[in-house]
C-alpha positions as CSV (number, residue, x, y, z in Angstrom):
1,M,4.6,-15.1,14.2
2,A,4.3,-12.1,11.4
3,L,2.2,-9.2,12.8
4,L,-0.5,-9.1,9.6
5,E,-1.0,-12.5,7.3
6,V,-3.0,-11.8,4.4
7,K,-3.2,-15.2,2.5
8,N,-5.7,-15.0,-0.8
9,L,-7.9,-12.6,-0.2
10,N,-10.5,-12.0,-3.3
11,V,-12.6,-8.9,-2.9
12,S,-15.5,-8.6,-5.3
13,F,-18.1,-5.7,-5.6
14,G,-22.0,-6.6,-6.6
15,A,-24.6,-9.2,-5.6
16,K,-23.0,-12.3,-4.7
17,H,-24.5,-14.0,-7.8
18,N,-23.5,-11.4,-10.1
19,A,-20.5,-10.0,-8.4
20,V,-17.5,-8.5,-10.2
21,P,-13.9,-9.8,-9.0
22,V,-11.5,-6.7,-7.9
23,L,-8.9,-8.6,-6.0
24,F,-7.4,-11.4,-6.8
25,D,-5.4,-13.9,-4.4
26,I,-3.6,-11.4,-2.8
27,S,-1.1,-12.9,-0.1
28,F,1.3,-10.9,1.9
29,I,3.3,-11.1,5.2
30,L,4.0,-7.7,7.5
31,H,6.2,-8.3,10.1
32,R,6.5,-6.1,13.4
33,R,8.0,-2.0,12.6
34,E,8.1,-3.2,8.9
35,R,7.5,-0.5,6.0
36,I,6.0,-1.9,2.8
37,A,4.4,0.0,0.1
38,I,1.8,-0.9,-2.5
39,V,2.4,0.9,-6.0
40,G,0.2,0.9,-9.0
41,E,-2.1,3.1,-11.4
42,S,-5.2,4.4,-10.5
43,G,-7.8,1.6,-10.7
44,A,-5.1,-1.3,-9.8
45,G,-6.9,-1.8,-6.4
46,K,-4.2,-0.8,-3.7
47,S,-7.1,1.5,-1.9
48,T,-9.6,-1.5,-1.9
49,L,-6.8,-3.7,-0.8
50,G,-6.4,-0.9,2.3
51,F,-9.7,-1.0,2.9
52,A,-10.5,-4.6,2.9
53,L,-7.6,-5.0,5.4
54,V,-9.3,-3.1,7.9
55,N,-13.1,-4.4,6.9
56,L,-14.1,-0.9,5.6
57,L,-15.6,-1.9,2.0
58,S,-18.2,0.1,1.0
59,K,-21.1,-1.8,0.0
60,P,-21.8,-3.7,-2.4
61,G,-18.0,-5.0,-2.0
62,H,-17.1,-7.7,0.1
63,I,-14.6,-10.1,1.0
64,H,-15.4,-13.3,-1.5
65,S,-12.8,-15.6,0.1
66,G,-9.4,-15.6,1.9
67,T,-8.1,-14.3,5.4
68,V,-6.6,-11.5,7.0
69,K,-4.7,-12.7,10.2
70,L,-3.7,-9.9,13.1
71,D,-1.2,-11.6,15.4
72,G,-3.0,-14.7,14.4
73,T,-6.6,-13.3,14.5
74,N,-8.6,-13.5,11.5
75,L,-10.0,-10.4,11.1
76,T,-12.4,-11.1,8.3
77,T,-14.5,-13.2,10.9
78,L,-15.1,-10.3,13.4
79,T,-18.2,-8.7,13.9
80,S,-18.5,-4.8,13.2
81,P,-18.4,-4.1,17.3
82,Q,-15.0,-6.0,17.2
83,M,-13.5,-4.6,14.2
84,Q,-14.0,-1.1,15.7
85,K,-11.8,-1.9,18.9
86,I,-9.7,-2.5,16.1
87,R,-9.6,0.5,14.1
88,G,-7.6,2.8,15.3
89,K,-6.4,1.3,18.4
90,R,-4.6,-1.7,16.4
91,I,-4.6,-0.4,12.9
92,A,-5.1,2.9,12.2
93,M,-5.4,4.9,8.6
94,I,-4.2,7.9,7.1
95,F,-6.4,9.0,4.1
96,Q,-5.0,11.4,1.0
97,D,-7.5,14.1,2.0
98,P,-7.1,15.3,5.6
99,M,-10.5,16.8,5.2
100,V,-12.5,13.5,4.9
101,T,-10.7,12.6,8.0
102,L,-11.2,16.0,10.0
103,N,-14.4,17.3,11.1
104,P,-14.8,20.7,10.0
105,V,-16.7,22.2,12.9
106,I,-15.0,20.5,15.6
107,T,-11.5,21.9,17.0
108,I,-8.6,19.5,16.2
109,G,-7.7,19.0,19.8
110,K,-11.5,18.0,20.8
111,Q,-11.3,15.3,18.0
112,M,-8.1,14.1,19.0
113,V,-9.0,13.6,22.7
114,E,-12.5,11.7,21.8
115,A,-10.3,9.5,19.4
116,I,-8.4,8.8,22.8
117,R,-11.3,8.5,25.2
118,A,-13.4,6.1,22.6
119,H,-10.7,3.5,23.0
120,T,-9.6,4.3,26.6
121,S,-10.7,4.9,30.0
122,I,-8.6,7.7,30.1
123,N,-10.1,11.3,31.4
124,R,-10.2,14.5,29.5
125,H,-7.4,16.2,30.9
126,D,-4.6,13.1,30.4
127,A,-6.0,12.8,27.2
128,K,-5.1,16.8,26.2
129,K,-1.9,16.0,27.4
130,I,-1.1,12.9,25.3
131,V,-2.5,14.8,22.4
132,L,-0.1,18.0,23.1
133,E,2.6,15.9,23.1
134,K,2.0,14.3,20.2
135,L,1.3,17.4,18.1
136,A,4.7,18.3,19.5
137,Q,6.2,15.2,18.2
138,V,5.2,15.7,14.2
139,Q,6.7,19.0,14.8
140,I,3.5,21.5,14.6
141,P,4.3,25.0,16.1
142,A,2.7,26.1,19.3
143,P,0.1,22.7,19.9
144,D,-1.2,24.7,22.6
145,I,-2.7,26.9,20.0
146,R,-3.3,24.4,17.3
147,F,-5.5,22.4,19.9
148,D,-8.3,25.1,20.1
149,Q,-8.1,25.6,16.3
150,Y,-10.4,24.0,13.5
151,P,-9.3,22.2,10.1
152,H,-10.0,24.9,8.0
153,E,-7.2,27.3,9.9
154,L,-4.2,24.8,9.3
155,S,-2.3,24.7,6.0
156,G,-2.6,21.5,3.5
157,G,0.5,20.1,5.5
158,M,-0.3,21.0,8.8
159,R,-3.5,19.0,8.4
160,Q,-1.7,16.2,7.2
161,R,0.8,16.3,10.2
162,V,-2.6,16.4,12.7
163,I,-3.7,13.3,10.6
164,I,-0.2,11.4,11.3
165,A,-0.5,12.6,15.2
166,T,-4.1,11.2,15.1
167,A,-2.7,8.0,14.1
168,L,-0.4,7.3,16.3
169,L,-2.3,8.8,19.4
170,L,-2.9,4.8,20.7
171,T,0.7,3.6,19.4
172,P,-1.1,1.5,16.9
173,D,0.6,-1.8,15.5
174,I,0.1,-0.6,11.9
175,I,-0.5,2.6,10.3
176,I,-2.1,2.4,6.5
177,A,-1.2,5.7,4.7
178,D,-3.2,5.4,1.3
179,E,-1.8,8.4,-0.9
180,P,-1.1,10.5,2.4
181,T,0.9,13.1,0.0
182,T,-1.2,13.6,-2.6
183,A,-2.9,16.7,-2.2
184,L,0.4,18.6,-1.4
185,D,3.3,20.2,-3.4
186,V,6.3,18.5,-4.0
187,T,8.3,20.2,-1.2
188,I,5.7,19.4,1.4
189,Q,5.1,15.9,0.2
190,A,8.9,15.1,1.1
191,E,8.8,16.5,4.4
192,I,5.2,14.8,5.7
193,L,6.9,11.3,4.0
194,E,10.0,11.7,5.9
195,L,8.2,12.7,9.2
196,L,5.9,9.2,8.6
197,K,9.0,6.9,8.3
198,S,10.4,8.5,11.5
199,M,7.3,8.6,13.3
200,C,6.7,4.8,12.8
201,E,10.4,3.9,13.3
202,E,10.5,6.1,16.7
203,N,7.2,4.3,17.8
204,N,7.8,0.9,16.7
205,V,4.9,0.8,14.1
206,A,4.6,-1.0,10.9
207,L,3.8,1.0,8.0
208,I,1.7,0.3,4.8
209,L,2.3,3.0,2.2
210,I,0.1,3.2,-0.5
211,T,1.2,5.0,-3.9
212,H,0.9,5.6,-7.3
213,D,4.5,6.9,-7.3
214,L,7.3,4.4,-7.1
215,G,10.0,7.5,-7.2
216,V,8.8,8.0,-3.2
217,V,9.0,4.4,-1.9
218,S,12.5,4.0,-1.9
219,R,13.0,6.7,0.8
220,V,10.2,5.1,2.8
221,A,9.6,1.3,2.5
222,E,11.9,-1.6,2.9
223,R,9.9,-3.7,0.4
224,T,7.5,-3.0,-2.2
225,M,4.6,-5.1,-3.9
226,V,3.4,-3.5,-7.6
227,M,-0.2,-4.2,-8.4
228,Y,-2.0,-4.3,-11.9
229,A,-5.7,-5.0,-12.0
230,G,-6.5,-6.3,-8.9
231,R,-3.3,-8.5,-8.5
232,I,0.0,-8.1,-7.2
233,V,2.5,-8.9,-10.4
234,E,6.0,-8.0,-8.8
235,E,7.1,-8.2,-4.5
236,G,10.5,-7.6,-3.2
237,P,13.0,-5.4,-1.6
238,T,12.5,-2.2,-2.7
239,L,15.8,-1.6,-3.6
240,E,16.1,-4.4,-5.8
241,I,12.4,-3.5,-7.5
242,I,13.9,0.1,-8.2
243,N,17.4,-0.6,-9.7
244,D,16.5,-4.1,-11.4
245,P,13.0,-4.2,-12.0
246,Q,11.6,-7.7,-13.5
247,H,7.9,-7.0,-14.7
248,P,7.5,-5.5,-17.8
249,Y,4.7,-3.3,-16.1
250,T,7.1,-2.2,-13.1
251,Q,9.5,-1.3,-15.6
252,G,7.1,0.8,-17.7
253,L,6.0,2.3,-14.1
254,L,9.7,3.3,-13.5
255,N,10.4,4.5,-17.1
256,A,7.4,6.7,-16.6
257,L,9.0,8.8,-13.7
258,P,9.8,12.5,-14.9
259,Q,13.7,11.8,-14.0
260,M,13.5,9.1,-16.6
261,T,13.1,11.6,-19.5
262,L,15.9,14.0,-21.0
263,A,15.2,17.7,-20.8
264,G,12.8,18.6,-23.8
265,H,11.4,15.4,-24.5
266,K,8.3,14.3,-23.8
267,L,7.5,11.5,-20.6
268,N,8.0,8.1,-21.1
269,Q,4.5,6.4,-21.0
270,I,3.0,2.7,-21.3
271,P,0.5,2.6,-24.0
272,G,-3.2,1.8,-23.5
273,S,-4.8,2.2,-19.9
274,M,-5.9,0.0,-16.8
275,P,-8.7,-2.5,-17.9
276,S,-12.1,-1.8,-16.3
277,L,-13.1,-4.2,-13.9
278,S,-15.9,-5.7,-15.9
279,D,-13.6,-6.2,-18.8
280,R,-10.6,-7.8,-17.4
281,P,-8.5,-9.6,-20.1
282,N,-8.0,-13.1,-20.0
283,G,-4.7,-14.4,-19.1
284,C,-2.3,-11.7,-17.8
285,A,-4.3,-8.6,-17.3
286,F,-1.3,-6.7,-19.0
287,H,-0.8,-8.1,-21.6
288,P,-2.6,-6.0,-24.1
289,R,-0.2,-3.2,-22.8
290,C,3.1,-5.4,-22.8
291,Q,5.5,-5.4,-25.5
292,Y,6.9,-8.3,-24.5
293,A,3.6,-10.4,-24.6
294,I,3.5,-13.8,-26.4
295,E,0.3,-16.2,-26.8
296,K,0.5,-17.7,-23.2
297,C,-0.1,-14.6,-21.9
298,Q,-3.7,-13.9,-23.7
299,I,-4.5,-17.4,-22.3
300,K,-3.0,-18.1,-19.0
301,Q,-2.8,-16.4,-15.6
302,P,1.1,-16.3,-15.1
303,N,2.2,-18.2,-12.0
304,Y,4.2,-16.3,-9.3
305,I,8.1,-17.4,-9.8
306,Y,11.2,-16.2,-8.2
307,S,13.8,-14.0,-10.0
308,G,16.8,-13.0,-8.0
309,I,14.9,-12.1,-4.7
310,S,11.9,-10.8,-5.7
311,T,8.9,-12.9,-6.7
312,V,7.0,-12.0,-10.0
313,A,4.2,-13.2,-12.1
314,C,5.3,-13.4,-16.0
315,H,5.2,-15.9,-18.5
316,V,7.9,-14.0,-20.5
317,L,10.7,-14.3,-17.7
318,E,9.2,-17.7,-16.6
319,D,10.3,-19.1,-19.9
320,M,13.6,-17.1,-20.1
321,I,14.7,-18.6,-16.6
322,S,13.4,-21.9,-17.6
323,E,15.7,-21.5,-21.1
324,T,18.4,-20.2,-19.2
325,S,18.5,-23.1,-16.6
326,S,17.8,-25.6,-19.3
327,S,21.3,-24.2,-20.8
328,D,23.2,-24.5,-17.7
329,S,21.9,-27.8,-17.3
330,A,23.0,-28.9,-20.9
331,F,26.6,-26.9,-20.2
332,L,27.2,-29.2,-17.1
333,N,26.2,-32.6,-18.6
334,D,28.3,-31.5,-21.3
335,G,31.4,-31.3,-18.8
336,K,30.6,-34.6,-17.1
337,D,30.7,-36.4,-20.6
338,V,34.0,-34.9,-21.3
339,L,35.4,-35.9,-18.2
């Protein structure tokens, strides 16, 4: 059985009779100890998906339909007290700004001890020992000193290490990391991502990494899902997607990476911008920005098809595969006639 199974998840914002859909038929499976990435521009729905998985959507956001099953238990049907037992203990979240998570007027150690005691009956003395072990594990120097410090006394990279240590306190099954390195400089970003990967491996934790940067996922994730306007448009092994992207949007994201541009030249960019939630185009939402779009793209939502070992939602690619299959079939038939 998969650790996490998401099936036909639809999320909307607003009153039920006037709701605006923001996530469309999201389906994927996460296995134990697996690391996956969710990639896309701002507004693609990545963070909304992360919050929906733990039922933390801010009102008027709500799950319209679909299921999120953790070890077979449908989280969308649990009460608030039942979900509180899941969050932190079974599924932990890491946010892009540590100061959103950390209380600025309470010491690091006290916050982490209370996180343990909220889910267990461990006494404060033993909880402190666990906290110091986790702080040391994420390579924080002098953890006994950091234990009594306040968040503002630590650097941004050090605060993010504290958040990772906090997420690992109760040895959850899954960590959802929402843009965990956005506020950090490039060198610290690499350190934090490598730390997050190694901590998940050492603690047998599955990881869902939410990011806008396809350049970082190859170092962390085994599998990648590319989102656009609330829908997954491509999914497959990370190296396959990076080396041979199938969807035009994925190709655009990769071409926009700085390392894909020659020195002294302008950065490549995808023309246009992400559509607003209330003005989502008909058919394939990416078609106004796609150089390969055909008439069908403006009318009908593309189905998911297999292209190699990736799953892609693209009419143009589907037509190309169909034409190739027809040509191969005709060739084989001709061969039979000759024989």
